[in-house]
Residue frames relative to the residue before (quaternion, step in Angstrom):
aa qw qx qy qz dx dy dz
M 1.0000 0.0000 0.0000 0.0000 0.00 0.00 0.00
T 0.4012 -0.7164 0.5126 0.2512 3.57 -0.84 0.95
V 0.6641 -0.4931 0.3799 0.4141 3.54 -1.33 0.37
R 0.6539 0.5234 -0.3211 0.4419 3.62 1.00 -0.84
N 0.6567 0.5087 -0.3024 0.4674 3.57 0.96 -0.87
A 0.6389 0.5301 -0.3159 0.4593 3.55 0.98 -0.83
A 0.6492 0.5087 -0.3151 0.4696 3.55 1.02 -0.84
V 0.6417 0.5300 -0.3183 0.4538 3.56 0.99 -0.87
Q 0.6558 0.5119 -0.3115 0.4591 3.53 1.00 -0.90
R 0.6477 0.5174 -0.3244 0.4556 3.60 0.99 -0.79
V 0.6328 0.5166 -0.3295 0.4735 3.59 1.03 -0.78
A 0.6380 0.5288 -0.3174 0.4610 3.59 1.03 -0.87
Q 0.6539 0.5112 -0.3046 0.4673 3.56 0.96 -0.90
L 0.6508 0.5143 -0.3073 0.4664 3.54 0.96 -0.93
W 0.6433 0.5226 -0.3173 0.4608 3.59 0.96 -0.86
M 0.6512 0.5177 -0.3149 0.4570 3.57 0.99 -0.79
V 0.6341 0.5232 -0.3194 0.4714 3.56 1.04 -0.84
L 0.6704 0.4959 -0.2974 0.4650 3.58 0.91 -0.92
T 0.6205 0.5329 -0.3359 0.4671 3.59 1.09 -0.76
L 0.6684 0.4885 -0.3010 0.4734 3.59 0.91 -0.91
L 0.6307 0.5220 -0.3346 0.4666 3.61 0.99 -0.78
S 0.6605 0.5031 -0.3125 0.4615 3.56 0.95 -0.90
A 0.6443 0.5168 -0.3187 0.4650 3.60 0.98 -0.81
A 0.6329 0.5299 -0.3230 0.4630 3.53 1.08 -0.84
C 0.6390 0.5201 -0.3154 0.4708 3.58 0.98 -0.88
N 0.6685 0.4834 -0.3207 0.4654 3.59 0.86 -0.90
A 0.6590 0.4979 -0.3275 0.4589 3.59 0.88 -0.82
E 0.6503 0.5601 -0.3090 0.4097 3.54 1.05 -0.90
V 0.7723 0.3674 -0.2006 0.4778 3.61 1.07 -0.65
K 0.5733 0.5843 -0.3899 0.4218 3.59 1.21 0.19
G 0.8759 0.0907 -0.0667 0.4691 3.50 -1.05 0.89
K 0.6042 0.5531 -0.3562 0.4496 3.58 1.03 0.71
V 0.4204 -0.6051 0.5887 0.3325 3.47 -1.44 0.04
L 0.0304 -0.8157 0.5760 -0.0446 3.54 -0.58 1.18
R 0.3253 -0.7181 0.5797 0.2062 3.57 -1.26 0.38
Y 0.4838 -0.7064 0.4380 0.2740 3.54 -0.56 1.19
A 0.6716 0.5251 -0.3131 0.4184 3.58 0.92 -0.84
E 0.6933 0.4582 -0.2781 0.4817 3.59 1.22 -0.36
L 0.6070 0.5916 -0.3459 0.4023 3.61 1.23 -0.17
N 0.3260 -0.7164 0.5733 0.2277 3.52 -1.08 0.64
T 0.7338 -0.4507 0.2676 0.4322 3.61 -1.26 0.21
R 0.6315 0.5203 -0.3538 0.4531 3.63 0.99 -0.75
Q 0.6777 0.4965 -0.3153 0.4413 3.58 0.88 -0.87
I 0.6472 0.5144 -0.3222 0.4612 3.60 1.02 -0.75
E 0.6616 0.5014 -0.3086 0.4644 3.56 0.98 -0.89
A 0.6636 0.5358 -0.3092 0.4206 3.62 1.08 -0.63
L 0.5015 0.6712 -0.4148 0.3550 3.57 1.26 -0.26
D 0.4074 -0.6826 0.5563 0.2420 3.57 -1.01 0.87
R 0.3437 -0.7921 0.4653 0.1947 3.55 -0.22 1.28
A 0.6225 0.5527 -0.3363 0.4404 3.62 1.09 -0.60
K 0.8017 0.2136 -0.1011 0.5490 3.56 1.12 -0.56
T 0.5293 0.5580 -0.4454 0.4583 3.56 0.96 0.90
A 0.1277 -0.7767 0.6150 0.0469 3.55 -0.89 1.00
I 0.2293 -0.7393 0.6161 0.1459 3.55 -0.84 1.01
I 0.1300 -0.7825 0.6075 0.0409 3.58 -0.96 0.94
I 0.1180 -0.8017 0.5859 0.0116 3.55 -0.76 1.14
P 0.2017 -0.7535 0.6127 0.1275 3.61 -0.50 1.15
G 0.0493 0.7914 -0.6071 0.0515 3.57 -1.00 0.84
A 0.1451 0.7763 -0.6017 0.1196 3.53 -1.10 0.69
P 0.4639 -0.6645 0.4885 0.3235 3.60 -1.16 0.34
L 0.3469 -0.5735 0.6629 0.3338 3.41 -1.47 0.10
E 0.1347 0.8252 -0.5028 0.2191 3.52 -0.10 1.40
Q 0.5197 -0.6415 0.4591 0.3280 3.56 -0.86 0.94
H 0.0658 -0.7787 0.6237 0.0205 3.55 -1.06 0.83
G 0.6782 -0.5103 0.2851 0.4453 3.56 1.08 0.75
P 0.7336 -0.4687 0.2821 0.4031 3.60 -1.25 -0.11
Y 0.7059 0.5056 -0.2529 0.4266 3.60 1.22 -0.21
L 0.7586 0.3222 -0.1536 0.5451 3.59 1.16 -0.67
P 0.5382 -0.6453 0.4387 0.3186 3.61 -1.15 0.59
S 0.6494 -0.5221 0.3993 0.3824 3.53 -1.29 0.40
W 0.7190 0.4289 -0.2464 0.4882 3.60 1.09 -0.68
S 0.1902 0.8217 -0.5213 0.1301 3.62 1.15 0.48
D 0.6891 0.4553 -0.2968 0.4793 3.64 0.77 -0.92
G 0.6333 0.5720 -0.3235 0.4088 3.54 1.09 -0.71
Y 0.6081 0.5522 -0.3536 0.4475 3.56 1.05 -0.67
W 0.6319 0.5054 -0.3128 0.4974 3.57 1.10 -0.79
A 0.6862 0.5079 -0.3016 0.4246 3.57 0.79 -1.03
E 0.6755 0.4953 -0.3094 0.4502 3.58 0.93 -0.84
R 0.6810 0.4727 -0.2780 0.4853 3.57 0.87 -0.93
G 0.6764 0.4977 -0.2973 0.4543 3.56 0.92 -0.90
S 0.6368 0.5223 -0.3264 0.4637 3.58 1.04 -0.71
Q 0.6406 0.5214 -0.3170 0.4662 3.56 0.99 -0.82
D 0.6893 0.4760 -0.2767 0.4709 3.58 0.88 -0.91
L 0.6353 0.4968 -0.3376 0.4854 3.59 1.02 -0.74
A 0.6223 0.5386 -0.3405 0.4547 3.61 0.98 -0.80
T 0.6594 0.5138 -0.3104 0.4526 3.58 0.91 -0.92
A 0.6464 0.5212 -0.3131 0.4608 3.59 1.04 -0.80
I 0.6725 0.4890 -0.3041 0.4649 3.58 0.93 -0.88
A 0.6644 0.5065 -0.3033 0.4583 3.57 1.00 -0.85
S 0.5928 0.5726 -0.3713 0.4276 3.62 1.21 -0.25
R 0.5534 0.5810 -0.4013 0.4417 3.56 1.28 -0.27
P 0.5751 -0.6226 0.3926 0.3570 3.62 -0.89 0.90
G 0.8516 0.1606 -0.1556 0.4741 3.54 -0.86 1.12
W 0.6144 0.5962 -0.3439 0.3858 3.57 1.24 -0.19
T 0.1427 -0.7479 0.6418 0.0914 3.56 -1.21 0.62
A 0.1624 -0.7552 0.6262 0.1057 3.55 -1.10 0.71
V 0.1330 -0.7901 0.5975 0.0328 3.56 -0.92 1.00
L 0.2435 -0.7936 0.5488 0.0987 3.52 -0.67 1.19
L 0.2665 -0.7160 0.6195 0.1803 3.55 -0.97 0.84
P 0.5799 -0.5406 0.4365 0.4254 3.65 -1.14 0.36
P 0.5810 -0.5930 0.4151 0.3721 3.58 -1.11 0.65
I 0.3006 -0.7293 0.5923 0.1641 3.54 -1.10 0.87
P 0.2211 -0.8228 0.5117 0.1109 3.62 -0.35 1.23
L 0.5073 0.6269 -0.4223 0.4139 3.56 0.88 1.07
S 0.2621 0.6984 -0.6520 0.1358 3.49 -1.01 0.87
C 0.3622 -0.7385 0.5186 0.2334 3.60 -1.14 0.43
Q 0.7833 0.3389 -0.2587 0.4524 3.56 -1.33 0.18
G 0.0365 -0.7831 0.6199 -0.0356 3.56 0.23 1.28
A 0.6811 -0.5329 0.3170 0.3893 3.54 -1.19 0.52
E 0.5426 0.6409 -0.3957 0.3717 3.61 1.16 -0.43
V 0.5753 0.6009 -0.3872 0.3974 3.57 1.17 -0.45
I 0.5157 0.6242 -0.4184 0.4115 3.59 1.24 -0.32
G 0.7216 0.3440 -0.2249 0.5571 3.58 1.17 -0.55
F 0.4704 -0.6944 0.4158 0.3515 3.60 1.30 0.33
Q 0.4201 0.6335 -0.5040 0.4102 3.53 0.93 1.06
Y 0.1116 -0.8257 0.5526 0.0221 3.59 -0.99 0.80
S 0.7316 0.2843 -0.2351 0.5733 3.63 1.17 0.20
T 0.2074 0.7823 -0.5452 0.2186 3.56 -0.05 1.31
A 0.5284 -0.6283 0.4663 0.3295 3.55 -0.95 0.92
G 0.7515 0.3551 -0.2882 0.4756 3.56 -0.82 1.03
S 0.7152 0.4026 -0.2395 0.5188 3.59 1.18 -0.42
L 0.0185 0.7438 -0.6664 0.0485 3.55 -0.91 1.06
T 0.2027 0.8081 -0.5163 0.1984 3.60 0.35 1.22
P 0.3200 -0.7554 0.5460 0.1698 3.54 -0.69 1.14
R 0.6869 -0.4374 0.3630 0.4529 3.55 -1.33 -0.05
C 0.5835 -0.6063 0.4079 0.3543 3.60 -1.12 0.60
D 0.5865 0.5568 -0.3755 0.4528 3.57 1.14 -0.53
T 0.6011 0.5535 -0.3495 0.4586 3.57 1.12 -0.64
I 0.6484 0.5170 -0.3228 0.4562 3.58 0.91 -0.86
R 0.6458 0.5173 -0.3183 0.4626 3.55 0.92 -0.96
Q 0.7045 0.4825 -0.2865 0.4345 3.57 0.83 -0.95
V 0.6025 0.5540 -0.3571 0.4500 3.61 1.05 -0.75
F 0.7385 0.4163 -0.2481 0.4689 3.59 0.79 -0.96
M 0.5802 0.5311 -0.3868 0.4813 3.61 1.13 -0.41
D 0.6501 0.5087 -0.3141 0.4689 3.59 0.99 -0.87
L 0.6297 0.5111 -0.3363 0.4787 3.61 0.96 -0.80
G 0.6463 0.5222 -0.3259 0.4511 3.57 0.93 -0.81
D 0.6262 0.5219 -0.3359 0.4719 3.59 1.01 -0.74
S 0.6828 0.4926 -0.2984 0.4496 3.56 0.84 -0.94
L 0.6868 0.4716 -0.2918 0.4698 3.58 0.90 -0.85
A 0.6319 0.5115 -0.3432 0.4705 3.60 1.05 -0.66
T 0.6135 0.5375 -0.3513 0.4597 3.61 1.02 -0.71
Q 0.6915 0.4259 -0.2637 0.5205 3.59 1.16 -0.62
R 0.5353 -0.7010 0.3429 0.3233 3.55 1.37 0.39
F 0.4000 0.6942 -0.5065 0.3187 3.61 1.09 0.49
K 0.2713 -0.8125 0.5095 0.0816 3.55 -0.96 0.96
W 0.7765 0.2854 -0.1340 0.5456 3.59 1.18 -0.63
I 0.0718 0.7873 -0.6020 0.1124 3.56 -0.65 1.21
F 0.0868 -0.7737 0.6264 0.0388 3.57 -0.97 0.91
I 0.2005 -0.7453 0.6258 0.1125 3.55 -0.89 1.02
V 0.1310 -0.7743 0.6176 0.0435 3.57 -0.84 1.06
N 0.2875 0.7258 -0.5541 0.2892 3.56 -0.02 1.36
Y 0.1742 -0.8400 0.5126 0.0367 3.53 -0.35 1.32
H 0.4022 0.7436 -0.4658 0.2612 3.59 1.28 -0.08
G 0.3952 -0.7903 0.4385 0.1641 3.53 -0.86 1.00
G 0.3845 0.7244 -0.4976 0.2824 3.61 1.17 0.05
P 0.4479 -0.7224 0.4378 0.2931 3.66 -0.47 1.01
L 0.7004 0.4568 -0.2884 0.4664 3.59 0.88 -0.86
N 0.5678 0.5585 -0.3802 0.4702 3.58 1.17 -0.48
N 0.6553 0.5053 -0.2997 0.4748 3.56 0.98 -0.86
H 0.6387 0.5271 -0.3218 0.4590 3.56 1.01 -0.81
A 0.6341 0.5311 -0.3252 0.4584 3.59 1.00 -0.85
L 0.6893 0.4734 -0.2819 0.4704 3.58 0.93 -0.83
D 0.6044 0.5397 -0.3416 0.4762 3.58 1.15 -0.68
L 0.6572 0.5162 -0.3116 0.4523 3.60 0.92 -0.88
A 0.6551 0.5053 -0.3189 0.4624 3.57 0.94 -0.90
S 0.6479 0.5235 -0.3153 0.4547 3.57 1.03 -0.83
D 0.6674 0.4887 -0.3052 0.4717 3.58 0.93 -0.88
Y 0.6090 0.5545 -0.3509 0.4455 3.58 1.06 -0.73
F 0.6544 0.5181 -0.3076 0.4569 3.57 0.94 -0.90
H 0.6665 0.4993 -0.2939 0.4691 3.55 0.94 -0.91
D 0.7287 0.4449 -0.2704 0.4449 3.58 0.73 -1.01
T 0.7061 0.4677 -0.2648 0.4610 3.61 1.04 -0.73
Y 0.8351 0.2231 -0.0857 0.4955 3.57 0.85 -0.90
G 0.4806 -0.7090 0.4159 0.3055 3.58 1.23 -0.12
G 0.5733 0.5717 -0.3862 0.4419 3.56 1.29 0.21
E 0.4750 -0.6584 0.4990 0.3031 3.53 -1.26 -0.21
M 0.0215 0.7178 -0.6958 0.0090 3.57 -0.81 1.10
V 0.0829 -0.8447 0.5284 -0.0208 3.60 -0.34 1.26
H 0.2123 -0.7224 0.6475 0.1176 3.54 -0.81 1.10
L 0.2971 -0.8347 0.4290 0.1757 3.52 0.18 1.34
F 0.7723 0.3632 -0.2023 0.4803 3.57 0.84 -0.98
G 0.4815 0.6075 -0.4529 0.4404 3.52 1.28 0.46
I 0.5359 0.5678 -0.3980 0.4816 3.59 1.36 -0.08
L 0.5376 -0.6782 0.3875 0.3176 3.56 -0.66 1.10
E 0.7058 0.4659 -0.2836 0.4520 3.60 0.76 -1.02
M 0.6172 0.5316 -0.3508 0.4620 3.59 1.15 -0.46
H 0.6750 0.5271 -0.2898 0.4273 3.52 0.90 -0.96
F 0.7807 0.2782 -0.1294 0.5444 3.56 1.04 -0.82
C 0.2855 0.8309 -0.4507 0.1582 3.57 1.26 0.45
C 0.8746 0.2369 0.0300 0.4219 3.50 0.74 -1.11
D 0.2280 0.7478 -0.5857 0.2138 3.60 0.68 1.05
L 0.0110 -0.8303 0.5535 -0.0647 3.55 -0.30 1.34
R 0.2574 0.8112 -0.4981 0.1661 3.57 1.22 0.32
E 0.6570 0.5429 -0.3364 0.4006 3.62 0.81 -0.92
K 0.6429 0.5193 -0.3293 0.4567 3.62 1.15 -0.47
F 0.7910 0.3342 -0.1523 0.4893 3.59 1.11 -0.53
L 0.7227 0.4013 -0.2490 0.5047 3.59 1.16 -0.45
T 0.4948 -0.6268 0.5050 0.3275 3.55 -1.17 0.57
P 0.6641 -0.4797 0.3596 0.4467 3.64 -1.19 0.28
A 0.6441 0.5135 -0.3402 0.4535 3.61 0.96 -0.76
Q 0.6595 0.4930 -0.3142 0.4725 3.62 0.99 -0.79
M 0.6064 0.5513 -0.3436 0.4587 3.58 1.03 -0.74
K 0.6585 0.5106 -0.3041 0.4618 3.54 0.92 -0.94
A 0.6770 0.4869 -0.2986 0.4642 3.58 0.93 -0.89
D 0.6643 0.4940 -0.3107 0.4671 3.60 1.00 -0.69
G 0.1343 -0.8715 0.4633 0.0885 3.56 1.20 -0.66
F 0.6989 -0.3421 0.3476 0.5231 3.52 -1.11 -0.88
T 0.1308 0.8329 -0.5099 0.1706 3.53 -0.33 1.18
V 0.1736 -0.8129 0.5531 0.0552 3.55 -1.19 0.62
H 0.8248 0.2115 -0.0452 0.5225 3.62 1.12 -0.26
A 0.8838 -0.0392 -0.0024 0.4663 3.51 -1.03 1.01
D 0.3683 0.7474 -0.4396 0.3354 3.52 1.21 0.77
A 0.7807 -0.2741 0.2181 0.5175 3.61 -1.19 -0.45
E 0.6446 0.5259 -0.3223 0.4517 3.61 0.95 -0.83
E 0.7408 0.4170 -0.2561 0.4601 3.58 0.60 -1.09
T 0.6153 0.5256 -0.3546 0.4684 3.60 0.99 -0.67
S 0.6249 0.5259 -0.3239 0.4775 3.57 1.05 -0.76
M 0.6510 0.5298 -0.3242 0.4363 3.54 0.91 -0.87
I 0.6887 0.4638 -0.2804 0.4816 3.61 0.91 -0.90
L 0.5848 0.5553 -0.3661 0.4644 3.56 1.09 -0.60
A 0.6935 0.4644 -0.2702 0.4800 3.58 1.05 -0.74
L 0.7856 0.3815 -0.1792 0.4530 3.58 0.86 -0.93
A 0.7995 0.0423 0.0210 0.5988 3.60 1.03 -0.77
P 0.0692 -0.8754 0.4766 0.0419 3.63 0.72 1.05
K 0.6492 0.5466 -0.3379 0.4069 3.58 1.01 -0.74
T 0.6494 0.5473 -0.3146 0.4239 3.57 1.19 -0.39
V 0.5977 0.5749 -0.3451 0.4395 3.61 1.32 -0.27
A 0.4629 -0.6797 0.5053 0.2613 3.55 -0.84 1.05
R 0.5011 -0.7052 0.4100 0.2888 3.58 -0.73 1.00
D 0.6790 0.4986 -0.3117 0.4395 3.62 1.09 -0.51
F 0.3168 0.7589 -0.5173 0.2369 3.62 1.13 0.39
K 0.5760 0.6036 -0.3645 0.4135 3.57 1.20 -0.52
S 0.7230 0.3811 -0.2597 0.5143 3.64 1.17 -0.28
A 0.3260 0.7775 -0.4834 0.2357 3.56 1.26 0.28
P 0.4249 -0.6913 0.5173 0.2722 3.67 -0.79 0.95
D 0.5041 -0.6534 0.4663 0.3186 3.63 -0.94 0.71
Q 0.1213 -0.7519 0.6453 0.0595 3.55 -1.16 0.74
T 0.0411 0.8787 -0.4717 0.0614 3.56 0.69 1.20
A 0.0099 0.7326 -0.6805 -0.0040 3.51 -1.16 0.85
N 0.3136 -0.7748 0.5245 0.1619 3.57 -1.15 0.61
N 0.7882 0.0838 -0.0558 0.6071 3.62 1.26 -0.06
P 0.7060 -0.4639 0.2945 0.4467 3.63 -1.15 0.21
A 0.6216 0.5490 -0.3496 0.4358 3.59 0.99 -0.75
E 0.6824 0.4801 -0.2897 0.4690 3.58 0.96 -0.81
L 0.5240 0.5972 -0.4146 0.4437 3.59 1.17 -0.36
L 0.6636 0.5042 -0.3016 0.4631 3.56 0.90 -0.92
T 0.6525 0.5145 -0.3210 0.4544 3.57 1.02 -0.81
V 0.6612 0.5022 -0.3091 0.4637 3.59 0.91 -0.96
A 0.7096 0.4541 -0.2759 0.4628 3.64 0.78 -0.97
G 0.6786 0.5079 -0.3062 0.4334 3.59 1.13 -0.47
K 0.4885 0.6695 -0.4288 0.3597 3.59 1.26 -0.13
P 0.5259 -0.6065 0.4680 0.3696 3.64 -1.00 0.61
G 0.8261 0.2211 -0.1781 0.4868 3.53 -0.92 0.90
W 0.2734 0.7615 -0.5411 0.2294 3.56 1.18 0.38
P 0.4013 -0.7779 0.4340 0.2130 3.61 -0.65 1.13
G 0.6377 -0.5902 0.3353 0.3642 3.62 1.15 0.07
Y 0.7357 0.3311 -0.2407 0.5396 3.54 1.26 0.26
F 0.3081 -0.7185 0.5854 0.2149 3.58 -1.30 0.21
G 0.7871 0.3893 -0.2415 0.4131 3.49 -1.38 0.15
S 0.6174 -0.5563 0.4411 0.3387 3.52 -1.19 -0.68
P 0.1886 -0.8142 0.5399 0.1007 3.63 0.15 1.22
R 0.6124 0.5821 -0.3562 0.3990 3.58 1.04 -0.67
A 0.6304 0.5212 -0.3524 0.4547 3.64 1.18 -0.24
A 0.4474 0.7323 -0.4322 0.2771 3.59 1.24 -0.04
S 0.0061 -0.7860 0.6180 0.0158 3.55 -1.28 0.47
V 0.5919 -0.5543 0.4451 0.3800 3.56 -1.17 0.53
A 0.6232 0.5587 -0.3520 0.4190 3.64 0.93 -0.78
L 0.6596 0.4887 -0.3077 0.4811 3.59 0.91 -0.90
G 0.6604 0.5253 -0.3175 0.4325 3.57 0.90 -0.91
L 0.6731 0.4947 -0.2968 0.4626 3.55 0.85 -0.90
A 0.6525 0.5239 -0.3209 0.4435 3.55 0.93 -0.87
E 0.6916 0.4777 -0.2765 0.4660 3.57 0.89 -0.97
Y 0.6287 0.5213 -0.3507 0.4583 3.57 1.00 -0.75
R 0.6832 0.4890 -0.3107 0.4445 3.57 0.80 -0.98
A 0.6446 0.5091 -0.3307 0.4647 3.59 1.00 -0.76
G 0.6592 0.5176 -0.3045 0.4526 3.59 0.97 -0.87
I 0.7029 0.4465 -0.2955 0.4682 3.61 0.81 -0.84
Q 0.6045 0.5302 -0.3657 0.4688 3.63 1.12 -0.55
A 0.6343 0.5191 -0.3202 0.4751 3.58 1.05 -0.75
A 0.6427 0.5037 -0.3181 0.4817 3.58 1.02 -0.82
R 0.6367 0.5192 -0.3320 0.4635 3.62 0.92 -0.82
N 0.6830 0.4991 -0.3009 0.4402 3.57 0.80 -0.95
M 0.6690 0.4820 -0.3010 0.4791 3.57 0.94 -0.85
A 0.6422 0.5238 -0.3296 0.4522 3.59 0.90 -0.79
F 0.6574 0.4989 -0.3170 0.4674 3.59 0.92 -0.85
K 0.6422 0.5248 -0.3402 0.4433 3.58 0.94 -0.78
I 0.6553 0.5122 -0.2972 0.4691 3.54 1.04 -0.89
L 0.6594 0.4942 -0.3142 0.4715 3.59 0.94 -0.83
D 0.6964 0.4480 -0.2721 0.4902 3.56 1.16 -0.48
G 0.7246 -0.4946 0.2239 0.4245 3.57 1.26 0.34
F 0.4651 0.6946 -0.4439 0.3228 3.59 1.23 -0.06
D 0.3022 -0.7454 0.5652 0.1834 3.60 -0.92 0.91
Y 0.2440 -0.8215 0.5039 0.1083 3.52 -0.10 1.35
R 0.5393 0.6527 -0.3880 0.3641 3.55 1.22 -0.33
S 0.5626 0.5840 -0.3795 0.4455 3.53 1.33 -0.14
L 0.6252 0.5485 -0.3335 0.4438 3.60 1.24 -0.22
P 0.5606 -0.5851 0.4548 0.3695 3.60 -1.15 0.54
R 0.3182 -0.7514 0.5560 0.1581 3.51 -1.17 0.73
Y 0.6287 -0.5757 0.3966 0.3405 3.46 -1.17 0.78
Y 0.6674 0.5028 -0.3236 0.4440 3.65 0.81 -0.91
D 0.6677 0.5206 -0.3222 0.4234 3.58 0.77 -0.99
T 0.6620 0.5002 -0.2977 0.4722 3.60 1.04 -0.82
M 0.6860 0.4854 -0.2925 0.4564 3.58 0.82 -0.97
A 0.6467 0.5520 -0.3323 0.4083 3.61 0.93 -0.81
K 0.6317 0.5539 -0.3271 0.4326 3.57 1.18 -0.42
N 0.5845 0.5773 -0.3724 0.4318 3.55 1.29 -0.29
E 0.5525 -0.6623 0.4034 0.3055 3.55 -0.88 1.05
S 0.6906 0.4821 -0.2860 0.4570 3.57 0.87 -0.96
V 0.6439 0.5125 -0.3208 0.4689 3.57 0.98 -0.85
S 0.6493 0.5302 -0.3190 0.4422 3.57 0.92 -0.87
R 0.5753 0.5561 -0.3859 0.4593 3.64 1.11 -0.49
V 0.6685 0.4886 -0.2997 0.4739 3.58 0.93 -0.83
L 0.6564 0.5363 -0.2944 0.4415 3.52 1.02 -0.90
A 0.6762 0.5149 -0.2821 0.4450 3.55 1.11 -0.73
A 0.4579 0.6764 -0.4669 0.3389 3.62 1.18 -0.18
D 0.3542 -0.7869 0.4835 0.1469 3.57 -0.95 0.91
H 0.2456 0.8099 -0.5054 0.1684 3.60 1.21 0.45
D 0.6786 0.4996 -0.3060 0.4431 3.60 0.83 -0.93
A 0.6506 0.5155 -0.3232 0.4544 3.57 1.02 -0.78
K 0.6402 0.5068 -0.3265 0.4761 3.59 1.01 -0.74
Q 0.6437 0.5150 -0.3288 0.4608 3.57 0.97 -0.83
E 0.6665 0.5050 -0.3114 0.4514 3.57 0.91 -0.87
A 0.6409 0.5229 -0.3220 0.4606 3.57 1.03 -0.87
R 0.6385 0.5202 -0.3261 0.4641 3.63 0.98 -0.79
Q 0.6719 0.4881 -0.2972 0.4711 3.59 0.90 -0.86
N 0.6757 0.4924 -0.3003 0.4591 3.57 0.91 -0.85
A 0.6115 0.5432 -0.3478 0.4583 3.56 1.07 -0.67
W 0.6487 0.5066 -0.3079 0.4772 3.59 0.98 -0.84
L 0.6673 0.4938 -0.3148 0.4602 3.59 0.92 -0.88
K 0.6243 0.5410 -0.3414 0.4482 3.57 1.02 -0.72
Q 0.6299 0.5334 -0.3219 0.4639 3.56 1.05 -0.76
R 0.7107 0.4330 -0.2497 0.4951 3.56 1.15 -0.66
G 0.5996 -0.6264 0.3319 0.3713 3.53 1.28 0.19
F 0.5270 0.6127 -0.4199 0.4130 3.58 1.27 0.40
């Protein structure tokens, strides 16, 4: 064999190896649930952008009183994102890619009592949340991704507004879909199953509630039971009957950081509500992937902002004061 022929043969062998590696990479990223943090550049480039959904779990580090962990919303977001990814990857030809959870949301429940410094809550300004997700959208669009689902169940109205704005920015700027699933009104209120599991007396004690109550305690009992303090069964009720009474309860000295009746919680209720919620998320995501314009649906923020009591909380100027303080310091440093 001549030197030239040997060289040609080596090049051919090398090309075959590279072809096999490329095929392996393509096979590796089709029809699976993948984690963006674990992928290399070749694997990311090999993804079919038309049939790849990026899923972003997000949640606050937020006080949930003496019985539930700060990452309560996060346990839901992580598990829900994984299950949603599995559902999307079950569609022929589709791949779901999970981003690491983003431990940022604004408006912890303590703002209902006009408190802004509470052990367990690390919540940035709402403008920060909007900017983080707009920046993520820019980066993902630059990499040609077209389908993004945000899984963030946190109920702070302005947090939802920030995620809605980031989603609309992505759609209007790049023509893709970044969907804040639980910013859709019917999604956020899809699955209250308390009446099937609580007695009338327990329902009355739980009342009108939005945070660390029988529902949420049930959810964490189901998803992360080791994080729930064992004495939740003796939790004193913190009952409100409407949004105005939520402000009254949260504004009392010594408010423990929760509403309703955590002691009425059960694993059965938590599992039922989780399964109903993730089924609703799956159904909505599939409709959107099939072309449904979810922007025709009412949004959670728009509805909540019309309530007089909620609007009082939204009007608080804590974020503006914080921004002014930071900007003043930056100006002193020449920025």
